[in-house]
N, C-alpha and C positions, 0 to 999 in steps of 0.2 A: 762166098759168104755174103749173106744178106745184110743190108744196112738197117733193116727193120729192128726196132727195139725188142728185146727179149720180154715175153709176157711174164709178169710177176705172179708166182703161185706160192704164197706163204704157206698154205696148208701142206703142200708137197714137201717143202723144206722142213717144217715142223715134224711131219710124220717120219722123215728120214732120220732126223736127230733123235726122235723117240725110239725108233726101231733099233738104233745103235747105242741107246742109253747114254747119250752125250750129256755131260754135266755143263749147263750153260744157263744164262739169264738173258732174256730179251730186253734190249734197250732201244733207243731211237724212236722213229716215228710210230712203229707198231705199239711200242710200250706207251707212248703218249696217247694213242687211240684207245688202248685198253683202259686207261684211266679216265676216259670219257671226253677227251678233246677231239674236235673235228680237225683232223690233220691228214693230208694225202701223203702217201709214201709209196715208193716203188722198189724198196729194198728191205732187207732184214739185217738189223744190227744186233749182234750177240756178243756178250762177254763170256769167256770160257774158263773153266778150271784148267790150269796148266799141268795137272798131274799127268805123268807119262801115259798111263793107261787111257785117260780121257782123250788125250791128243790122238792116240791110235784109233779110238772110236770115232772121233771127229773126222779123221782122215778117211775112214771107211764110209761115213755118211756122205762126205763130200764126193767120194768116188761114186757112190750110188747116184748122186745128183749130177754127175759129170761137171761139177763146179771146179773151175780152173782159175788160177791167178790171172787177173786182168791187168795188162800193162797200160802205161799212160797213152799208148798209141791205139788202144782198143783191142789189141791182139790178146788172145788167150794163151796161157802156157800149154805145152804139149800134153800135159797130164795133170790130174788133180794133185794137190800137194800131199806129201808124205807127212807122217807124224813128226819126223825129224825136222823137216822144213818148217812146219808149223811152230815147233819149239824154238826155232831160231829167230823168230820175230815177235813183235807185240801187236801188230795190226796187219790184216790181210784183206784185200778187196778181191772177191771172187765173183765169177759170173758163169752161168750155165743155163740149161733149158728151163729151169724153174725161176730164173731171175738172179738178181745180184744179192750177195751175202757179204757183209762186212764182219769179220771175226777179229776180236781184240781181247787183250788181257786187261785187267783192271789196274790202272796206275796205283802205285803204293800210297800216294798221298790221298787217295779216295777210300782207303781202308782195305780190308781183306776180302778176297773173293768169297770165303766161307760166310762171312757176315752178310754180304750182298745176297748170297743164295738163300741163307736162312730167312731173310726178310722178304724175299720175293713172293709175289702172289702166284697161285697156281690157277690159271684160267683154262677151263675146258674148251677144247676145240675138236668137236667130233669125238673120236676115240682116243685122243691124246690130251695131256695137260701141258700147257705152255707156261714156263716160269717167266713172269714179268717183273722187272725191277720195281720195288716199292717206290711210291711217289717221291719221298724225301731223297732216296738214293738217286733216282732219275734226275731230280732237280740239281743235286750236287754235281753229278756227272756233266750235265748240260751247262751249268755255270762254269765249271772248270774248262770245258771245251771253248766256250766263249765266242763261237761263231754266230753270225746273225741269226741263222735258223735255230740254233740251240737256245739262244736268248729269247727268241720268239716262243719256243716251246716252254721255257720257264714261265713266261707270262701266261700262256694257256693253262699250264698246270696249276699255277697259283690262283688263277681266276676260278678254276673248278673247285679248288680247295676252299676258296672264300665263299663260293656258292653253297657249300655243304657245311659251313660253320654254324 
């Protein structure tokens, strides 16, 4: 196994999610970029619907991407996660030939997934439309996470909002 980093191919991941009709919303660095901030990222963060059928579609998409659970030691699981495994947790870090994907569910204190999805922007990317969290939802999620990078993203997003006032 090579120590070279996996090249990140967000388009490939988005196409697989669309092909399997996965119900999700993009959050994280790519969402920050979509709102106009200059932010480098090398992974995709998504919040998913926990409906059983959706987790089955997500498992199929992750299988197509050969995305496997990444352990703390950098090792990958023997196979992509099943829908049952995805249902058993609220956050998964996966890695595969298209790059890293963080899959999570929306914490209840941030509202309902349905509301998050309804407010999401639909951004065209070639032949697919990518759901991007609305700026206010993204700011709320990043404030709640509270990590230094998340708080820096809040500053970026608020500066862009101020520029457009």
